[in-house]
C-alpha positions, 0 to 999 in steps of 0.5 A, spaced: 511 480 448 507 474 446 502 469 449 497 464 449 490 465 450 485 460 453 483 457 447 491 455 445 490 458 438 490 466 438 496 469 440 496 475 445 501 481 443 503 486 448 508 490 446 512 495 451 509 501 449 502 498 451 504 499 458 506 506 457 500 511 459 496 515 454 498 521 458 497 529 456 500 535 458 494 536 464 496 529 467 503 532 468 500 538 471 497 534 476 503 530 478 507 537 479 502 540 483 503 534 487 510 534 488 510 542 490 504 541 495 509 535 498 515 540 498 511 545 501 508 541 507 515 540 509 517 547 508 512 549 513 513 543 518 520 546 519 518 552 523 515 547 529 522 543 529 526 545 535 528 538 539 529 531 537 522 530 540 519 535 535 523 531 529 522 524 531 515 524 535 512 531 532 512 534 540 507 529 542 502 534 539 498 531 534 490 529 534 488 522 534 485 523 526 491 526 524 495 520 527 490 515 525 490 516 518 497 517 517 498 510 521 494 507 515 497 511 509 504 509 512 502 502 511 498 503 504 504 504 499 505 502 492 507 495 493 501 494 497 496 497 491 500 494 486 501 487 490 494 487 493 491 489 486 495 483 483 492 478 488 486 481 486 486 479 480 490 472 481 486 470 487 479 474 487 476 475 494 480 471 498 485 477 498 481 480 503 484 476 509 490 480 508 485 486 511 480 483 515 484 477 519 491 480 517 491 487 519 485 489 523 484 485 529 492 486 531 490 494 530 485 494 535 490 490 539 495 494 539 490 501 541 487 497 547 493 492 550 500 495 547 499 502 547 499 504 554 505 500 555 508 504 549 506 511 550 506 511 557 514 509 558 514 516 554 520 512 550 520 516 543 521 509 539 521 501 539 528 500 541 528 506 547 522 502 549 526 495 549 532 498 552 527 500 558 524 494 559 530 489 558 537 492 556 542 496 551 544 489 548 536 488 546 535 495 544 541 495 539 540 488 536 533 491 535 535 497 532 540 495 528 536 489 525 530 494 524 535 499 521 538 494 516 530 492 514 528 499 512 534 500 508 533 494 504 525 496 504 526 503 502 530 500 496 525 495 494 520 501 494 525 506 489 526 500 485 519 499 484 517 506 483 523 507 478 520 501 474 513 503 474 515 510 471 520 507 466 514 502 464 508 508 464 512 514 463 518 512 459 522 515 465 529 511 465 531 509 473 537 513 473 531 520 473 525 517 477 529 514 483 533 520 484 527 525 483 523 521 488 528 519 493 530 527 493 523 529 494 522 525 500 528 526 503 527 533 502 521 533 506 522 529 511 529 532 513 526 539 513 520 537 517 521 531 521 516 526 523 510 532 522 512 533 515 511 525 514 505 525 518 501 531 514 504 529 508 501 521 509 494 525 510 494 528 504 497 522 500 491 518 503 486 522 500 490 522 493 491 515 493 483 514 494 483 519 488 486 514 484 483 508 487 475 510 487 475 513 480 478 506 478 474 502 481 468 505 479 470 506 472 471 499 472 465 496 474 461 501 469 465 497 464 463 490 466 456 491 467 457 493 475 458 488 480 453 483 477 456 483 471 463 482 475 460 476 478 458 473 472 464 474 469 468 471 474 464 466 475 464 463 468 472 464 468 478 460 470 478 462 477 470 460 477 465 461 483 471 459 488 474 466 487 468 470 490 468 466 497 473 469 502 473 461 505 476 457 505 481 460 501 484 454 499 487 458 492 490 463 496 494 458 501 495 452 496 492 448 502 488 443 498 484 441 505 479 446 507 480 445 514 487 446 514 486 452 509 482 456 515 486 454 520 493 457 516 489 463 515 487 464 522 492 462 526 498 463 521 496 470 517 491 472 523 496 471 529 503 470 528 504 474 522 499 480 523 501 480 530 508 480 529 508 486 525 503 491 526 505 491 534 512 492 533 513 495 526 516 502 529 514 505 522 507 504 525 507 505 532 511 512 531 505 515 529 501 513 535 507 515 539 506 522 536 499 522 538 497 528 544 495 524 550 494 517 552 487 516 549 489 519 542 495 514 542 490 508 543 485 511 538 490 511 533 490 504 530 483 503 532 481 509 527 486 507 522 482 500 522 476 503 519 479 505 512 484 499 513 477 494 513 474 498 507 480 499 503 479 492 499 473 494 495 478 499 491 484 495 492 482 488 491 476 489 486 480 493 481 484 487 480 478 482 479 475 487 474 482 487 470 482 479 471 475 479 466 477 486 462 484 486 460 485 481 455 492 480 457 491 479 464 486 474 462 490 471 458 495 470 463 490 467 468 487 462 463 494 460 462 499 461 467 504 457 463 504 460 457 510 465 455 508 472 456 512 479 459 506 481 462 505 478 470 499 480 475 504 486 478 502 490 471 494 489 473 494 496 476 497 500 470 494 496 465 487 498 468 489 505 469 490 506 462 484 502 460 479 505 464 481 512 466 481 519 461 486 524 461 486 528 467 483 523 472 489 520 469 493 525 472 490 525 479 491 517 479 498 518 477 499 522 483 496 517 487 500 512 485 506 517 486 503 518 493 503 511 494 510 510 494 512 516 497 508 514 503 511 507 504 518 511 503 517 517 508 515 512 513 521 508 512 
């Protein structure tokens, strides 16, 4: 694949093999251990499932810290990791609006205002709550539309996972998709929501085991935070990528006032509140809490890591934009022909800065992110 760098003279050549992770047998040991542990949690959770309430809501017996971590892990899928790392490379700091404006306020609102209605109704799902509040027609419309959306989203997750494993490990789509789907299907079928939630808690820490070393190693390569600031400022995006406001590059609205207005009301209210307060994949974690107090604290507990995650998702993207030649060339000349996209940012940075062993943990973290999203669906 070929691309032109910022000077328009030299050619950046990136073969498909350059996207392949330089793995060793020890890396695959970590991946195998993760799969075994995920399946083991499903088998262990099977013992506690004896009714539909146990399967769908873990018997409403889980503590708030467990449901809180599961709440955020269910949303911390690989599409978010790959997408927001890509956004970090392309836009810089303004990407944090998707977290601080587009998530945290709505999560707090869900805990304080909405959960007394949801949990107090004793409904097992949002569609069931809508039947109680309105009628059966409303329930069926919501359930069918949500089910269709989840099937489509799961398909995107599986296909994206297959593409990543094909690029990073050389696995074909025919192998990668069935393997990942079978593991998730097995532990959710065996243990229901309990298996999904405890796996999501595990996946939360495995994902952090990918993101934290990636961020630290990347910062070390660019001379720390000050070195990153200098390189980003000198790059094509300039100092604007180091300031969250007015975010004109992110919104593509030239007027600063209208850009801020779009972020606060469009992202912060319309999109954010519509998603976080009605999405059953998230609300279900709250409904599985052992008490009304625990249910209300679930999204609030999840808001703390949600507010900190940009430090290990957005910052690595910014690092890749100044450290990885192919991403830097793409950023300098977006119209140049190249098979590399911003969606390659995470995998290219992993291969650049992580040694073997740690790379295996990182690969397990990437798989965990995909599986967390699929299990929630």
